[in-house]
C-alpha positions in Angstrom: -0.1 0.1 0.0 2.7 2.4 0.8 5.3 1.1 -1.5 5.1 4.2 -3.8 6.5 6.3 -1.1 9.4 3.9 -0.2 12.9 5.1 -1.0 15.4 2.7 -2.9 17.8 3.3 0.0 17.9 5.1 3.4 20.9 6.3 5.1 21.5 8.5 8.1 23.0 11.3 6.4 23.8 12.7 3.0 27.4 12.8 4.1 27.5 9.1 4.8 26.5 8.1 1.0 29.2 6.3 -0.8 29.2 8.5 -3.8 32.5 6.8 -5.2 30.6 3.4 -5.2 27.7 4.9 -7.2 30.1 6.5 -9.7 31.8 3.2 -10.2 28.1 1.7 -11.1 28.0 4.3 -13.7 26.0 7.2 -11.7 27.1 10.4 -13.4 24.3 12.9 -11.8 23.0 13.8 -8.3 20.1 15.9 -7.6 19.8 17.0 -4.1 17.1 18.6 -1.9 18.7 21.4 0.2 16.7 22.0 3.4 17.2 19.3 6.1 19.2 17.2 3.5 22.4 19.2 3.1 22.0 21.8 5.8 19.3 22.8 8.4 16.2 24.6 7.2 17.0 27.9 5.7 20.9 27.6 6.5 23.6 28.8 4.1 25.9 26.4 2.6 28.2 25.3 5.0 32.0 23.9 4.7 30.7 20.2 4.7 28.3 20.9 1.9 31.0 22.8 -0.1 33.4 20.0 0.4 30.8 17.6 -0.7 30.2 19.3 -4.1 33.7 19.7 -4.7 34.5 16.3 -4.2 31.5 15.1 -6.3 32.7 17.5 -9.2 36.5 16.3 -8.8 35.1 12.6 -9.2 33.1 13.6 -12.4 29.8 13.9 -11.2 27.4 16.5 -12.1 25.1 18.0 -9.5 21.9 20.1 -9.4 19.7 21.4 -6.5 16.1 20.7 -6.7 14.0 22.7 -4.3 10.3 23.7 -3.9 11.7 27.0 -2.2 11.7 30.3 -3.9 14.7 31.5 -6.2 16.2 33.8 -3.5 16.8 31.0 -1.0 17.8 28.4 -3.8 20.2 30.7 -5.7 21.9 32.0 -2.6 22.6 28.3 -1.5 23.6 27.4 -5.0 26.1 30.4 -5.2 27.4 29.8 -1.8 28.0 26.0 -2.4 30.0 26.7 -5.5 27.9 28.0 -8.3 25.9 24.9 -8.6 22.9 24.3 -11.2 19.7 24.6 -9.5 15.9 24.6 -10.0 13.7 26.5 -7.7 9.9 26.2 -7.2 10.5 22.5 -8.4 6.8 21.6 -7.8 8.1 18.2 -6.3 6.6 15.5 -6.3 6.0 16.4 -9.9 8.2 14.9 -12.4 9.1 18.1 -14.5 11.7 19.4 -12.0 13.6 16.2 -11.9 13.5 16.0 -15.8 14.8 19.6 -16.0 17.6 18.7 -13.5 18.6 15.9 -15.4 18.7 17.9 -18.8 20.7 20.5 -17.1 23.3 17.8 -15.9 23.3 16.0 -19.1 22.1 12.7 -17.7 19.2 10.4 -17.6 17.2 8.3 -15.0 19.4 5.5 -15.6 22.6 7.2 -14.4 21.1 9.7 -11.9 20.4 9.5 -8.2 18.3 11.6 -5.9 18.8 12.5 -2.4 16.1 14.1 0.0 14.8 14.0 3.5 11.0 13.7 2.6 9.0 10.9 1.4 5.9 12.6 0.1 7.8 15.2 -1.9 11.4 14.1 -2.5 11.1 10.2 -2.8 7.7 10.1 -4.4 8.9 12.5 -7.2 12.0 10.7 -7.8 10.2 7.3 -8.2 7.6 8.9 -10.4 10.5 10.2 -12.6 12.2 6.8 -12.5 15.2 8.1 -10.4 17.1 5.9 -7.9 16.2 7.6 -4.6 18.2 7.9 -1.4 16.2 9.0 1.8 18.2 10.6 4.4 17.3 11.6 7.8 16.4 15.1 8.7 19.3 17.3 9.9 17.4 19.3 12.3 13.9 19.2 13.8 13.1 22.8 13.0 10.7 22.8 10.1 7.8 24.9 8.6 4.5 23.8 10.0 3.3 22.0 6.7 6.3 19.7 6.8 5.9 18.9 10.5 2.3 17.8 9.8 3.5 15.6 6.9 6.3 14.1 9.3 3.7 12.3 11.5 2.3 10.6 8.3 5.8 10.0 7.2 6.6 8.0 10.4 3.7 5.5 9.7 5.1 5.1 6.0 8.6 4.5 7.4 7.5 2.0 10.0 6.2 -0.2 7.2 9.2 0.5 5.1 11.6 -0.7 7.9 9.4 -3.5 8.5 9.4 -4.6 4.7 13.1 -4.1 4.7 13.9 -6.4 7.3 11.8 -9.1 5.8 13.3 -8.8 2.5 16.8 -9.3 4.3 15.7 -12.2 6.2 16.0 -10.6 9.7 12.6 -11.0 10.7 10.6 -14.1 11.7 
């Protein structure tokens, strides 16, 4: 019932993702959500985010930010993080923003991954666009009210996702 919201993978943090392994598997583009995926909600790009983008670009990967936020927030972050490609008002979970991001990067759904912290926007949109999705735990609990309300529903979906994941990996009787 909830499978359309299940990510392909989940990790604790964006900064724990083995991007080198993805590169070896042919991944050439990474689309990122910003708030609570890379930095706390509303925060500027920090050194950790800047180092991540620098490392990804040195590796040979293209990157693009995809946010439902307005241009001032997204463009400021993109500039601070190293003149990154970006799409603002991305209308996630619609697929157009994901498709635009891949076009900007010169990639397609077979060699692109998406990283985000929300199931009902980030993960669902990536799945609808045919992109491998990686769900990360939110960085900070401070969020806008509409996001906090979705988190309660998200916790139910995550419960079943983790239960299903244990069963698939033979860890449940």
